[in-house]
DSSP file (Angstrom, degrees, kcal/mol; ACC not computed):
  #  RESIDUE AA STRUCTURE BP1 BP2  ACC     N-H-->O    O-->H-N    N-H-->O    O-->H-N    TCO  KAPPA ALPHA  PHI   PSI    X-CA   Y-CA   Z-CA
    1    1 A M     >        0   0    0      0, 0.0     4,-2.3     0, 0.0     5,-0.2   0.000 360.0 360.0 360.0 -44.8  -20.7   47.2  -12.5
    2    2 A K  H  >  +     0   0    0      1,-0.2     4,-2.4     2,-0.2     5,-0.1   0.888 360.0  52.0 -64.7 -37.5  -22.9   44.1  -12.6
    3    3 A K  H  > S+     0   0    0      2,-0.2     4,-2.4     1,-0.2    -1,-0.2   0.906 109.1  49.9 -65.2 -40.6  -20.3   42.2  -14.6
    4    4 A S  H  > S+     0   0    0      2,-0.2     4,-2.4     1,-0.2    -2,-0.2   0.917 111.9  47.9 -62.9 -43.3  -17.6   43.1  -12.1
    5    5 A F  H  X S+     0   0    0     -4,-2.3     4,-2.6     1,-0.2    -1,-0.2   0.908 111.6  50.4 -63.2 -42.0  -19.7   41.9   -9.2
    6    6 A L  H  X S+     0   0    0     -4,-2.4     4,-2.4     2,-0.2    -2,-0.2   0.895 111.0  48.5 -63.6 -41.6  -20.6   38.7  -11.1
    7    7 A I  H  X S+     0   0    0     -4,-2.4     4,-2.5     2,-0.2    -2,-0.2   0.914 112.8  47.8 -65.8 -43.5  -16.9   38.0  -11.8
    8    8 A V  H  X S+     0   0    0     -4,-2.4     4,-2.4     2,-0.2    -2,-0.2   0.911 113.2  48.3 -64.1 -42.4  -15.9   38.6   -8.1
    9    9 A A  H  X S+     0   0    0     -4,-2.6     4,-2.3     2,-0.2    -2,-0.2   0.900 112.2  49.2 -64.4 -41.1  -18.8   36.4   -6.9
   10   10 A L  H  X S+     0   0    0     -4,-2.4     4,-2.4     2,-0.2    -2,-0.2   0.915 111.9  48.3 -64.8 -43.4  -17.8   33.7   -9.3
   11   11 A A  H  X S+     0   0    0     -4,-2.5     4,-2.3     2,-0.2    -2,-0.2   0.905 112.0  49.3 -63.7 -42.8  -14.1   33.8   -8.3
   12   12 A A  H  X S+     0   0    0     -4,-2.4     4,-2.4     2,-0.2    -2,-0.2   0.900 111.7  49.1 -64.0 -41.5  -15.1   33.7   -4.6
   13   13 A G  H  X S+     0   0    0     -4,-2.3     4,-2.4     2,-0.2    -2,-0.2   0.907 111.0  49.4 -64.8 -41.9  -17.3   30.7   -5.1
   14   14 A S  H  X S+     0   0    0     -4,-2.4     4,-2.5     2,-0.2    -2,-0.2   0.904 111.7  49.4 -63.4 -41.6  -14.7   28.9   -7.1
   15   15 A F  H  X S+     0   0    0     -4,-2.3     4,-2.1     2,-0.2    -2,-0.2   0.925 111.9  47.8 -63.9 -45.3  -12.1   29.5   -4.3
   16   16 A A  H  X S+     0   0    0     -4,-2.4     4,-2.0     1,-0.2    -2,-0.2   0.906 112.8  49.0 -62.8 -42.3  -14.5   28.3   -1.6
   17   17 A F  H  X S+     0   0    0     -4,-2.4     4,-2.1     2,-0.2    -2,-0.2   0.911 110.7  49.7 -64.5 -43.1  -15.3   25.2   -3.6
   18   18 A S  H  X S+     0   0    0     -4,-2.5     4,-1.7     1,-0.2    -1,-0.2   0.871 111.1  49.8 -66.8 -35.2  -11.7   24.4   -4.2
   19   19 A C  H  X S+     0   0    0     -4,-2.1     4,-1.8     2,-0.2    -1,-0.2   0.882 108.7  53.2 -67.0 -38.2  -10.9   24.8   -0.5
   20   20 A Q  H  X S+     0   0    0     -4,-2.0     4,-1.9     1,-0.2    -2,-0.2   0.898 107.1  51.3 -64.9 -40.6  -13.8   22.5    0.4
   21   21 A Q  H  X S+     0   0    0     -4,-2.1     4,-2.4     1,-0.2    -1,-0.2   0.901 107.4  53.2 -63.1 -40.3  -12.4   19.8   -1.9
   22   22 A K  H  X S+     0   0    0     -4,-1.7     4,-2.6     1,-0.2    -1,-0.2   0.901 106.4  53.4 -61.4 -40.9   -9.0   20.0   -0.3
   23   23 A T  H  X S+     0   0    0     -4,-1.8     4,-1.2     1,-0.2    -1,-0.2   0.923 110.5  46.0 -60.5 -46.0  -10.6   19.5    3.1
   24   24 A E  H  X S+     0   0    0     -4,-1.9     4,-0.7     1,-0.2    -1,-0.2   0.897 112.4  52.1 -63.6 -39.9  -12.4   16.4    2.0
   25   25 A E  H >< S+     0   0    0     -4,-2.4     3,-1.1     1,-0.2     4,-0.5   0.917 109.5  47.3 -63.9 -44.9   -9.2   15.1    0.3
   26   26 A T  H 3< S+     0   0    0     -4,-2.6     3,-0.4     1,-0.3    -1,-0.2   0.722 101.7  66.6 -72.0 -19.1   -7.0   15.6    3.4
   27   27 A A  H 3< S+     0   0    0     -4,-1.2    -1,-0.3     1,-0.2    -2,-0.2   0.747 107.1  40.4 -71.2 -21.9   -9.7   13.9    5.6
   28   28 A T  S << S+     0   0    0     -3,-1.1    20,-2.8    -4,-0.7     2,-0.4   0.454 107.1  72.3-104.1  -2.3   -9.0   10.6    3.7
   29   29 A T  B    S-A   47   0A   0     -4,-0.5    18,-0.2    -3,-0.4   136,-0.1  -0.931  75.0-129.9-119.8 138.6   -5.2   10.9    3.5
   30   30 A T        -     0   0    0     16,-2.5    15,-0.1    -2,-0.4    -2,-0.1  -0.273   7.3-138.5 -77.0 166.1   -2.7   10.5    6.3
   31   31 A T        +     0   0    0     13,-0.1     2,-0.6    -2,-0.0    -1,-0.1   0.383  64.5 120.4-104.0   1.2    0.0   12.9    7.1
   32   32 A Y        +     0   0    0     12,-0.4     2,-0.5    14,-0.2    14,-0.4  -0.557  33.2 173.7 -69.6 115.4    2.6   10.1    7.8
   33   33 A E        +     0   0    0     -2,-0.6     2,-0.4    75,-0.1    -1,-0.1  -0.744  14.7 165.4-122.2  80.0    5.4   10.7    5.4
   34   34 A V        +     0   0    0     -2,-0.5     2,-0.4    75,-0.4    75,-0.3  -0.822  19.3 173.6-104.5 134.6    8.0    8.2    6.5
   35   35 A V        -     0   0    0     -2,-0.4     2,-0.3     2,-0.2    51,-0.1  -0.928  68.9  -5.7-133.8 112.3   11.0    7.0    4.6
   36   36 A G  S    S-     0   0    0     49,-0.5    76,-2.0    74,-0.4    77,-0.4  -0.788 116.5  -2.6 105.4-152.4   13.3    4.7    6.7
   37   37 A E        -     0   0    0     -2,-0.3     2,-0.4    74,-0.3    -2,-0.2  -0.440  62.1-149.4 -78.2 150.2   12.8    3.9   10.3
   38   38 A A        -     0   0    0      1,-0.1     3,-0.2    -2,-0.1    -2,-0.0  -0.929  15.9-142.3-118.6 145.0   10.1    5.5   12.4
   39   39 A E  S    S+     0   0    0     -2,-0.4     2,-0.5     1,-0.3    -1,-0.1   0.905 102.3  29.4 -67.5 -41.6   10.2    6.3   16.1
   40   40 A V  S    S-     0   0    0      1,-0.1    -1,-0.3    -3,-0.1     0, 0.0  -0.975  71.6-176.4-121.2 115.3    6.5    5.2   16.4
   41   41 A V        +     0   0    0     -2,-0.5   127,-0.2    -3,-0.2    -1,-0.1   0.930  53.7  87.8 -81.4 -48.2    5.5    2.6   13.8
   42   42 A P        +     0   0    0      0, 0.0     2,-0.3     0, 0.0   127,-0.2  -0.211  63.3  80.8 -58.4 143.1    1.7    2.1   14.4
   43   43 A G  E    S-B  168   0B   0    125,-1.8   125,-2.8     2,-0.0     2,-0.4  -0.882  79.7 -56.7 151.0-179.5   -0.6    4.5   12.5
   44   44 A N  E     -B  167   0B   0     -2,-0.3   -12,-0.4   123,-0.2     2,-0.4  -0.749  41.3-171.5 -94.5 139.3   -2.2    5.1    9.1
   45   45 A Y  E     -B  166   0B   0    121,-3.1   121,-2.7    -2,-0.4     2,-0.2  -0.995  61.2  -8.6-129.9 135.5   -0.1    5.3    5.9
   46   46 A G  E    S+B  165   0B   0    -14,-0.4   -16,-2.5    -2,-0.4   119,-0.3  -0.565 127.2   7.7  75.5-145.1   -1.5    6.4    2.6
   47   47 A N  B    S-A   29   0A   0    117,-2.8   119,-0.4   -18,-0.2    -2,-0.3  -0.382  96.8 -93.3 -67.1 147.8   -5.3    6.7    2.6
   48   48 A I        -     0   0    0    -20,-2.8     2,-0.5   117,-0.1    -1,-0.1  -0.424  42.7-157.1 -63.2 130.4   -7.0    6.3    6.0
   49   49 A V        -     0   0    0    117,-0.2     2,-0.3    -2,-0.2    71,-0.1  -0.952   1.4-154.5-114.8 127.1   -8.0    2.7    6.6
   50   50 A E        -     0   0    0     -2,-0.5     2,-1.9     2,-0.1   117,-0.1  -0.785  24.8-120.5 -98.6 145.0  -10.7    1.8    9.0
   51   51 A A  S    S+     0   0    0     -2,-0.3     2,-0.3     2,-0.0     3,-0.1  -0.329  77.3 106.6 -82.7  56.9  -10.7   -1.7   10.7
   52   52 A T        +     0   0    0     -2,-1.9    -2,-0.1     1,-0.1    21,-0.0  -0.927  69.6  18.8-130.7 156.8  -14.2   -2.6    9.3
   53   53 A E  S    S+     0   0    0     -2,-0.3    20,-0.6     1,-0.2     2,-0.4   0.854  78.0 165.6  53.6  41.3  -15.3   -4.9    6.5
   54   54 A I  E     -c   73   0B   0     -3,-0.1     2,-0.3    18,-0.1    20,-0.2  -0.735  20.9-156.1 -88.3 132.8  -12.0   -6.9    6.5
   55   55 A V  E     -c   74   0B   0     18,-2.6    20,-0.6    -2,-0.4     2,-0.0  -0.714  24.3-100.0-104.2 160.4  -12.1  -10.2    4.7
   56   56 A T     >  -     0   0    0     -2,-0.3     4,-1.9    18,-0.1     5,-0.1  -0.346  27.0-117.5 -74.4 159.6   -9.7  -13.1    5.4
   57   57 A T  H  > S+     0   0    0     18,-0.2     4,-2.4     1,-0.2     5,-0.1   0.819 116.9  58.8 -66.9 -28.9   -6.7  -13.7    3.2
   58   58 A A  H  > S+     0   0    0      2,-0.2     4,-2.2     1,-0.2    -1,-0.2   0.908 105.9  48.0 -64.5 -41.3   -8.3  -17.1    2.3
   59   59 A E  H  > S+     0   0    0      2,-0.2     4,-2.2     1,-0.2    -2,-0.2   0.877 110.6  52.3 -65.5 -37.4  -11.4  -15.3    1.0
   60   60 A M  H  X S+     0   0    0     -4,-1.9     4,-2.5     2,-0.2    -2,-0.2   0.931 108.5  49.9 -63.2 -45.5   -9.1  -12.9   -1.0
   61   61 A I  H  X S+     0   0    0     -4,-2.4     4,-2.6     1,-0.2     5,-0.2   0.926 110.2  50.6 -59.4 -45.4   -7.3  -15.8   -2.6
   62   62 A S  H  X S+     0   0    0     -4,-2.2     4,-2.1     1,-0.2    -1,-0.2   0.905 110.9  49.0 -58.5 -42.8  -10.6  -17.4   -3.6
   63   63 A A  H  X>S+     0   0    0     -4,-2.2     4,-3.2     2,-0.2     6,-0.6   0.906 111.7  48.3 -65.6 -41.9  -11.8  -14.2   -5.1
   64   64 A V  H  X5S+     0   0    0     -4,-2.5     4,-1.8     1,-0.2    -2,-0.2   0.918 113.4  47.5 -64.8 -43.1   -8.6  -13.7   -7.1
   65   65 A E  H  <5S+     0   0    0     -4,-2.6    -1,-0.2    -5,-0.2    -2,-0.2   0.863 120.5  38.2 -66.2 -35.1   -8.7  -17.3   -8.3
   66   66 A A  H  <5S+     0   0    0     -4,-2.1    -2,-0.2    -5,-0.2    -3,-0.2   0.896 134.4  17.7 -82.6 -42.5  -12.4  -17.0   -9.3
   67   67 A K  H  <5S-     0   0    0     -4,-3.2    -3,-0.2     2,-0.2    -2,-0.2   0.544  97.9-114.9-111.2 -11.0  -12.5  -13.4  -10.7
   68   68 A G  S  <<S+     0   0    0     -4,-1.8    59,-0.9    -5,-0.6     2,-0.3   0.233  89.5  36.5  92.6 -15.8   -8.9  -12.5  -11.4
   69   69 A E  E     - D   0 126B   0     -6,-0.6     2,-0.4    57,-0.2    57,-0.2  -0.988  60.3-149.2-160.7 165.6   -8.9   -9.8   -8.8
   70   70 A F  E     - D   0 125B   0     55,-2.2    55,-3.0    -2,-0.3     2,-0.5  -0.997   7.8-165.6-138.7 134.9  -10.1   -8.7   -5.4
   71   71 A A  E     + D   0 124B   0     -2,-0.4     2,-0.3    53,-0.2    53,-0.2  -0.990  49.9  58.9-122.8 125.5  -10.8   -5.2   -4.1
   72   72 A G  E    S- D   0 123B   0     51,-2.4    51,-2.3    -2,-0.5     2,-0.4  -0.993  81.3 -45.3 159.7-155.0  -11.2   -4.6   -0.4
   73   73 A K  E     +cD  54 122B   0    -20,-0.6   -18,-2.6    -2,-0.3     2,-0.3  -0.902  42.3 171.5-117.9 141.4   -9.4   -4.9    2.9
   74   74 A I  E     -cD  55 121B   0     47,-2.0    47,-2.5    -2,-0.4     2,-0.3  -0.918  16.9-144.1-136.3 165.1   -7.4   -7.7    4.4
   75   75 A S  E     + D   0 120B   0    -20,-0.6     2,-0.3    -2,-0.3    45,-0.2  -0.921  32.1 125.8-130.5 159.6   -5.3   -8.1    7.5
   76   76 A G  E     - D   0 119B   0     43,-2.3    43,-2.8    -2,-0.3     2,-0.4  -0.907  53.7 -70.7-176.5-157.8   -2.1   -9.9    8.3
   77   77 A E  E     - D   0 118B   0     -2,-0.3     2,-0.6    41,-0.3    15,-0.5  -0.971  41.9-111.9-125.1 140.5    1.4   -9.5    9.7
   78   78 A I        -     0   0    0     39,-2.7    38,-3.3    -2,-0.4    13,-0.2  -0.602  33.9-179.4 -72.2 115.0    4.3   -7.7    8.1
   79   79 A Q        -     0   0    0     11,-3.2     2,-0.3    -2,-0.6    12,-0.2   0.925  64.4 -10.9 -82.9 -51.3    6.7  -10.5    7.3
   80   80 A E  E     -E   90   0B   0     10,-1.1    10,-2.6    35,-0.1    -1,-0.3  -0.981  62.3-151.0-149.3 157.7    9.5   -8.4    5.7
   81   81 A V  E     -E   89   0B   0     -2,-0.3     8,-0.2     8,-0.2     2,-0.1  -0.948  37.0 -90.3-131.7 147.3    9.9   -4.8    4.5
   82   82 A C     >  -     0   0    0      6,-2.4     4,-1.0    -2,-0.3    60,-0.1  -0.398  36.0-151.0 -53.1 123.5   12.0   -3.2    1.8
   83   83 A T  T  4 S+     0   0    0     58,-1.0    -1,-0.2     1,-0.2    59,-0.1   0.625  85.9  61.5 -79.6 -12.0   15.2   -2.3    3.7
   84   84 A K  T  4 S-     0   0    0     57,-0.2    -1,-0.2   -48,-0.1    28,-0.1   0.950 134.3 -28.7 -80.3 -50.8   16.0    0.7    1.5
   85   85 A K  T  4 S-     0   0    0      3,-0.1   -49,-0.5   -49,-0.1    -2,-0.2   0.341  83.6 -98.0-151.1   9.7   12.9    2.9    2.1
   86   86 A G     <  +     0   0    0     -4,-1.0    24,-2.5    23,-0.1    -3,-0.1   0.828  68.7 146.8  77.4  31.0    9.9    0.8    2.9
   87   87 A C        +     0   0    0     22,-0.2    16,-0.6     1,-0.1     2,-0.3   0.497  68.9  10.0 -84.2  -3.5    8.5    0.8   -0.7
   88   88 A W  E     - F   0 102B   0     14,-0.2    -6,-2.4    22,-0.1     2,-0.3  -0.969  63.0-165.0-158.1 163.8    7.0   -2.7   -0.4
   89   89 A F  E     -EF  81 101B   0     12,-2.0    12,-3.3    -2,-0.3     2,-0.4  -0.967  14.1-133.0-146.7 166.3    6.4   -5.4    2.2
   90   90 A A  E     -EF  80 100B   0    -10,-2.6   -11,-3.2    -2,-0.3   -10,-1.1  -0.930  16.4-173.6-121.2 145.4    5.5   -9.1    2.3
   91   91 A M  E     - F   0  99B   0      8,-2.1     8,-3.3    -2,-0.4     2,-0.3  -0.982  28.1-110.6-135.1 150.3    2.9  -11.0    4.2
   92   92 A E  E     - F   0  98B   0    -15,-0.5     6,-0.2    -2,-0.3   -15,-0.2  -0.566  26.2-148.1 -82.7 140.2    2.3  -14.7    4.5
   93   93 A L    >   -     0   0    0      4,-3.2     3,-2.1    -2,-0.3   -35,-0.0  -0.662  29.4-107.0-100.1 161.2   -0.8  -16.2    3.0
   94   94 A P  T 3  S+     0   0    0      0, 0.0    -1,-0.1     0, 0.0   -36,-0.0   0.724 117.7  63.0 -63.0 -20.1   -2.7  -19.2    4.5
   95   95 A N  T 3  S-     0   0    0      2,-0.1     3,-0.1     1,-0.0    -3,-0.0   0.375 121.0-106.1 -84.6   6.8   -1.4  -21.5    1.6
   96   96 A G  S <  S+     0   0    0     -3,-2.1     2,-0.1     1,-0.3    -1,-0.0   0.289  82.5 122.5  89.5 -10.1    2.2  -20.8    2.9
   97   97 A E        -     0   0    0     -5,-0.1    -4,-3.2     1,-0.0     2,-0.4  -0.403  61.6-121.5 -80.9 162.6    3.1  -18.5    0.1
   98   98 A S  E     -F   92   0B   0     -6,-0.2     2,-0.5    -2,-0.1    -6,-0.2  -0.869  19.9-149.7-103.7 137.6    4.3  -14.9    0.6
   99   99 A M  E     -F   91   0B   0     -8,-3.3    -8,-2.1    -2,-0.4     2,-0.4  -0.929   9.2-138.6-110.9 128.5    2.4  -12.0   -1.0
  100  100 A R  E     -Fg  90 160B   0     59,-0.6    61,-2.2    -2,-0.5     2,-0.5  -0.694  15.6-160.5 -84.2 133.7    4.2   -8.8   -2.0
  101  101 A V  E     +Fg  89 161B   0    -12,-3.3   -12,-2.0    -2,-0.4     2,-0.2  -0.972  11.4 179.1-117.3 123.7    2.4   -5.6   -1.2
  102  102 A T  E     -Fg  88 162B   0     59,-2.6    61,-3.0    -2,-0.5     2,-0.5  -0.653  27.9-111.2-113.5 175.5    3.3   -2.4   -3.1
  103  103 A F  E >   - g   0 163B   0    -16,-0.6     3,-2.5    59,-0.2    61,-0.2  -0.933  36.0 -99.5-118.9 129.7    1.8    1.1   -2.8
  104  104 A K  G >  S-     0   0    0     59,-2.7     3,-2.2    -2,-0.5     4,-0.1  -0.145 101.8 -13.6 -50.5 124.3   -0.3    2.7   -5.4
  105  105 A D  G 3  S-     0   0    0      1,-0.3    -1,-0.3     2,-0.1    59,-0.0   0.733 113.1 -79.0  55.3  26.9    1.8    5.2   -7.5
  106  106 A Y  G <  S+     0   0    0     -3,-2.5    -1,-0.3     1,-0.1    -2,-0.2   0.867  87.1 154.2  48.8  37.6    4.6    5.0   -4.8
  107  107 A G    <   +     0   0    0     -3,-2.2     2,-0.3    -4,-0.1   -61,-0.2   0.659  60.6   1.3 -72.9 -16.8    2.3    7.4   -2.9
  108  108 A F        -     0   0    0     -4,-0.1     2,-0.3   -63,-0.1    -5,-0.1  -0.974  63.0-145.1-160.8 167.1    3.5    6.3    0.6
  109  109 A F        -     0   0    0     -2,-0.3   -75,-0.4   -75,-0.3   -22,-0.2  -0.905  17.0-123.7-133.9 161.9    6.0    4.0    2.3
  110  110 A L        -     0   0    0    -24,-2.5   -74,-0.4    -2,-0.3   -22,-0.1  -0.750  42.7 -88.8-101.1 155.1    6.0    1.9    5.5
  111  111 A P    >   -     0   0    0      0, 0.0     3,-1.3     0, 0.0   -74,-0.3  -0.371  30.9-130.9 -59.8 141.2    8.7    2.3    8.1
  112  112 A T  T 3  S+     0   0    0    -76,-2.0     3,-0.3     1,-0.3   -75,-0.2   0.640 106.9  58.1 -70.5 -12.4   11.6    0.0    7.5
  113  113 A N  T 3  S+     0   0    0    -77,-0.4    -1,-0.3     1,-0.2   -72,-0.1  -0.061  75.7 100.8-104.0  31.4   11.4   -1.2   11.1
  114  114 A S    X   +     0   0    0     -3,-1.3     3,-1.8   -73,-0.1   -36,-0.3   0.351  43.8 131.9 -99.0   6.4    7.7   -2.4   10.8
  115  115 A Q  T 3  S+     0   0    0     -3,-0.3   -36,-0.2     1,-0.2   -35,-0.1  -0.338  71.6  23.0 -59.6 135.3    8.5   -6.1   10.5
  116  116 A G  T 3  S+     0   0    0    -38,-3.3    -1,-0.2     1,-0.3   -37,-0.1   0.341  92.4 124.8  91.4  -6.6    6.4   -8.2   12.8
  117  117 A F    <   -     0   0    0     -3,-1.8   -39,-2.7   -39,-0.1    -1,-0.3  -0.623  65.3-114.7 -85.8 144.9    3.6   -5.6   13.2
  118  118 A P  E     -D   77   0B   0      0, 0.0    51,-2.6     0, 0.0     2,-0.3  -0.522  40.5-170.6 -72.4 147.7   -0.1   -6.5   12.5
  119  119 A I  E     -DH  76 168B   0    -43,-2.8   -43,-2.3    49,-0.2     2,-0.5  -0.992  25.2-154.7-144.5 146.9   -1.5   -4.6    9.5
  120  120 A V  E     -DH  75 167B   0     47,-2.1    47,-2.9    -2,-0.3     2,-0.3  -0.994  24.1-172.6-117.7 127.4   -4.8   -3.9    7.7
  121  121 A I  E     -DH  74 166B   0    -47,-2.5   -47,-2.0    -2,-0.5     2,-0.4  -0.914  12.0-157.6-122.8 150.2   -4.4   -2.9    4.1
  122  122 A E  E     +DH  73 165B   0     43,-2.2    42,-3.0    -2,-0.3    43,-1.3  -0.980  46.4  73.3-124.4 137.9   -6.9   -1.7    1.5
  123  123 A G  E    S-DH  72 163B   0    -51,-2.3   -51,-2.4    -2,-0.4     2,-0.4  -0.972  76.4 -42.8 162.9-146.6   -6.5   -2.0   -2.2
  124  124 A V  E     -DH  71 162B   0     38,-2.0    38,-2.9    -2,-0.3     2,-0.4  -0.978  35.8-159.0-128.1 130.0   -6.6   -4.5   -5.1
  125  125 A A  E     +DH  70 161B   0    -55,-3.0   -55,-2.2    -2,-0.4     2,-0.3  -0.879  19.6 169.4-105.0 138.9   -5.1   -8.0   -5.3
  126  126 A T  E     -DH  69 160B   0     34,-2.4    34,-2.9    -2,-0.4     2,-0.7  -0.953  40.5-107.7-141.9 160.8   -4.4   -9.6   -8.7
  127  127 A L  E     + H   0 159B   0    -59,-0.9     2,-0.3    -2,-0.3    32,-0.2  -0.837  51.5 174.7 -89.2 119.4   -2.6  -12.6  -10.0
  128  128 A T  E     - H   0 158B   0     30,-3.1    30,-2.4    -2,-0.7     2,-0.5  -0.874  33.0-133.9-128.7 158.1    0.6  -11.3  -11.7
  129  129 A E  E     - H   0 157B   0     -2,-0.3     2,-0.5    28,-0.2    28,-0.2  -0.963  21.4-154.0-110.5 124.9    3.7  -12.6  -13.3
  130  130 A T  E     - H   0 156B   0     26,-3.1    26,-2.1    -2,-0.5    -2,-0.0  -0.866  15.6-130.2-102.0 126.6    6.9  -11.0  -12.2
  131  131 A D     >  -     0   0    0     -2,-0.5     4,-2.3    24,-0.2     5,-0.2  -0.233  23.6-107.1 -73.5 164.5    9.8  -11.0  -14.6
  132  132 A V  H  > S+     0   0    0      1,-0.2     4,-2.5     2,-0.2     5,-0.2   0.884 116.8  55.2 -59.6 -43.8   13.3  -12.1  -13.7
  133  133 A E  H  > S+     0   0    0      1,-0.2     4,-1.9     2,-0.2    -1,-0.2   0.913 110.7  44.8 -59.2 -44.2   14.7   -8.5  -13.8
  134  134 A T  H  > S+     0   0    0      2,-0.2     4,-2.6     1,-0.2    -1,-0.2   0.908 111.3  53.2 -67.5 -41.5   12.1   -7.3  -11.2
  135  135 A L  H  X S+     0   0    0     -4,-2.3     4,-2.2     1,-0.2    -2,-0.2   0.893 109.4  49.4 -59.7 -39.7   12.6  -10.4   -9.0
  136  136 A R  H  X S+     0   0    0     -4,-2.5     4,-2.2     2,-0.2    -1,-0.2   0.893 109.2  52.1 -66.5 -38.7   16.3   -9.7   -9.0
  137  137 A H  H  X S+     0   0    0     -4,-1.9     4,-2.2     2,-0.2    -2,-0.2   0.933 109.9  48.9 -61.2 -46.0   15.7   -6.0   -8.1
  138  138 A Y  H  X S+     0   0    0     -4,-2.6     4,-1.7     1,-0.2    -2,-0.2   0.901 109.6  52.5 -60.7 -41.4   13.5   -7.1   -5.2
  139  139 A A  H  X>S+     0   0    0     -4,-2.2     5,-2.0     1,-0.2     4,-0.7   0.904 108.6  49.8 -62.9 -40.8   16.2   -9.6   -4.0
  140  140 A E  H ><5S+     0   0    0     -4,-2.2     3,-0.9     1,-0.2    -1,-0.2   0.900 107.4  54.8 -63.1 -40.3   18.7   -6.7   -4.0
  141  141 A D  H 3<5S+     0   0    0     -4,-2.2   -58,-1.0     1,-0.3    -1,-0.2   0.847 105.5  53.6 -59.8 -34.0   16.3   -4.6   -2.0
  142  142 A K  H 3<5S-     0   0    0     -4,-1.7    -1,-0.3    -5,-0.2    -2,-0.2   0.685 116.1-119.6 -74.9 -16.9   16.1   -7.4    0.6
  143  143 A G  T <<5 +     0   0    0     -3,-0.9    -3,-0.2    -4,-0.7    -2,-0.1   0.750  54.8 160.3  86.0  24.8   19.9   -7.3    0.8
  144  144 A V      < -     0   0    0     -5,-2.0    -1,-0.2     1,-0.1     5,-0.0  -0.297  46.1 -83.8 -76.5 166.7   20.5  -10.9   -0.4
  145  145 A S     >  -     0   0    0      1,-0.1     4,-1.9     4,-0.0    -1,-0.1  -0.179  33.5-113.3 -68.5 161.6   23.9  -12.1   -1.7
  146  146 A K  H  > S+     0   0    0      1,-0.2     4,-2.4     2,-0.2     5,-0.2   0.862 117.9  56.0 -62.2 -36.9   25.0  -11.6   -5.3
  147  147 A E  H  > S+     0   0    0      1,-0.2     4,-1.3     2,-0.2    -1,-0.2   0.903 106.7  49.2 -63.0 -42.1   24.9  -15.3   -5.8
  148  148 A E  H  4 S+     0   0    0      2,-0.2     4,-0.4     1,-0.2    -1,-0.2   0.882 110.9  50.6 -65.5 -37.9   21.3  -15.5   -4.7
  149  149 A V  H >< S+     0   0    0     -4,-1.9     3,-1.3     1,-0.2    -2,-0.2   0.932 110.9  48.0 -63.8 -46.3   20.3  -12.7   -7.0
  150  150 A E  H 3< S+     0   0    0     -4,-2.4    -1,-0.2     1,-0.3    -2,-0.2   0.723 100.6  67.3 -68.6 -21.4   22.0  -14.4  -10.0
  151  151 A A  T 3< S+     0   0    0     -4,-1.3     2,-0.8    -5,-0.2    -1,-0.3   0.615  76.4  98.0 -75.0 -11.5   20.3  -17.7   -9.1
  152  152 A I    <   +     0   0    0     -3,-1.3   -16,-0.1    -4,-0.4    -3,-0.0  -0.694  38.2 142.9 -80.3 111.7   16.9  -16.1  -10.0
  153  153 A T        +     0   0    0     -2,-0.8    -1,-0.2     1,-0.1   -21,-0.1   0.436  47.8  67.4-130.3  -4.6   16.3  -17.3  -13.6
  154  154 A E  S    S-     0   0    0    -22,-0.1    -1,-0.1   -23,-0.1   -19,-0.0  -0.942  77.1-117.3-122.5 141.4   12.5  -17.9  -13.9
  155  155 A P        -     0   0    0      0, 0.0     2,-0.4     0, 0.0   -24,-0.2  -0.270  32.7-133.0 -66.2 165.5    9.6  -15.5  -13.8
  156  156 A E  E     - H   0 130B   0    -26,-2.1   -26,-3.1     2,-0.0     2,-0.6  -0.982   9.1-152.6-130.4 132.3    7.1  -16.0  -10.9
  157  157 A R  E     + H   0 129B   0     -2,-0.4     2,-0.3   -28,-0.2   -28,-0.2  -0.921  39.2 137.9-103.6 118.5    3.3  -16.1  -10.8
  158  158 A K  E     - H   0 128B   0    -30,-2.4   -30,-3.1    -2,-0.6     2,-0.5  -0.954  57.9 -90.6-150.0 165.3    1.8  -15.0   -7.5
  159  159 A I  E     - H   0 127B   0     -2,-0.3   -59,-0.6   -32,-0.2     2,-0.3  -0.722  45.5-172.2 -78.9 129.9   -0.9  -12.9   -6.0
  160  160 A T  E     -gH 100 126B   0    -34,-2.9   -34,-2.4    -2,-0.5     2,-0.4  -0.875  11.1-146.4-120.7 158.6    0.2   -9.3   -5.5
  161  161 A F  E     -gH 101 125B   0    -61,-2.2   -59,-2.6    -2,-0.3     2,-0.7  -0.990   4.1-159.0-129.9 129.1   -1.5   -6.5   -3.7
  162  162 A E  E     -gH 102 124B   0    -38,-2.9   -38,-2.0    -2,-0.4     2,-0.3  -0.928  23.0-154.9-107.6 109.8   -1.5   -2.8   -4.6
  163  163 A A  E     -gH 103 123B   0    -61,-3.0   -59,-2.7    -2,-0.7   -40,-0.3  -0.609  24.9-172.6 -90.4 141.5   -2.5   -0.9   -1.5
  164  164 A T  E    S+     0   0B   0    -42,-3.0  -117,-2.8     1,-0.3     2,-0.3   0.573  80.5   4.4 -98.3 -17.0   -4.0    2.6   -1.4
  165  165 A G  E     -BH  46 122B   0    -43,-1.3   -43,-2.2  -119,-0.3    -1,-0.3  -0.983  61.4-160.7-163.1 156.6   -3.7    2.7    2.4
  166  166 A A  E     -BH  45 121B   0   -121,-2.7  -121,-3.1  -119,-0.4     2,-0.5  -0.999   6.5-158.9-145.1 140.8   -2.4    0.8    5.4
  167  167 A M  E     -BH  44 120B   0    -47,-2.9   -47,-2.1    -2,-0.3     2,-0.5  -0.953  12.7-158.0-120.4 110.3   -3.1    0.8    9.1
  168  168 A I  E     -BH  43 119B   0   -125,-2.8  -125,-1.8    -2,-0.5   -49,-0.2  -0.773  13.2-152.7 -87.6 127.6   -0.3   -0.6   11.2
  169  169 A K        -     0   0    0    -51,-2.6     3,-0.1    -2,-0.5     2,-0.0  -0.581  25.7 -92.6 -95.1 159.2   -1.6   -1.8   14.6
  170  170 A P        -     0   0    0      0, 0.0    -1,-0.1     0, 0.0     2,-0.1  -0.368  50.4 -96.2 -64.9 151.3    0.5   -2.0   17.8
  171  171 A K              0   0    0      1,-0.1   -54,-0.1   -54,-0.1   -55,-0.0  -0.437 360.0 360.0 -66.8 143.9    2.1   -5.4   18.5
  172  172 A A              0   0    0     -2,-0.1    -1,-0.1    -3,-0.1   -55,-0.0   0.483 360.0 360.0 -73.0 360.0    0.0   -7.5   20.9
C-alpha cells in the first residue's frame, strides 16, 4: 500500500514538474508561426525579444573583429527578405555592407512582406565564409536572374547573424 502511494505521488509530482517547465518554455517563445505574407507584420518571432540592452551595429562589428563573435541584441531595418518563406533577411551595417540574418535551427521565419520594418534581433554574430553554392542558393531565393546566379564564382567573408528571436516594430 505504501509503495502504491509512493508511486502515485512520484508520478503526480513528475507530471506537475513537466507542466511547469512547459509553462516557462512557452513564456519565452512566441506563437507567431508565419510562412509567407502576414496581415500584421509587427510582433515577436522566435524567442521573445525585449527592447532593452541593445547595442549598436558598430559595437557589434567591433566585438566580432576583436573576439570573433558577438552575443546580444542589435537593431536595424529589414533591407530584404527571403521571398520564398522568410527564412532569412538582410540588414545594412554602418560600413555599407549587408549582413545576412538567419534563424537558429530554422525555428521561425519572418513575414515575406516585412521589408522596410525596424527590427530588434537577439542572437550570435560571427565572421563567416559563405561558399559559392550557398551564395548561388541565396541569389535564387532573392529571385535574381540565372545570369546573375552564374556570375557568382568567389566565396564571401562577411559578418552573419544567427537569431534566436526577433521583434519587428511598427514603421514610424
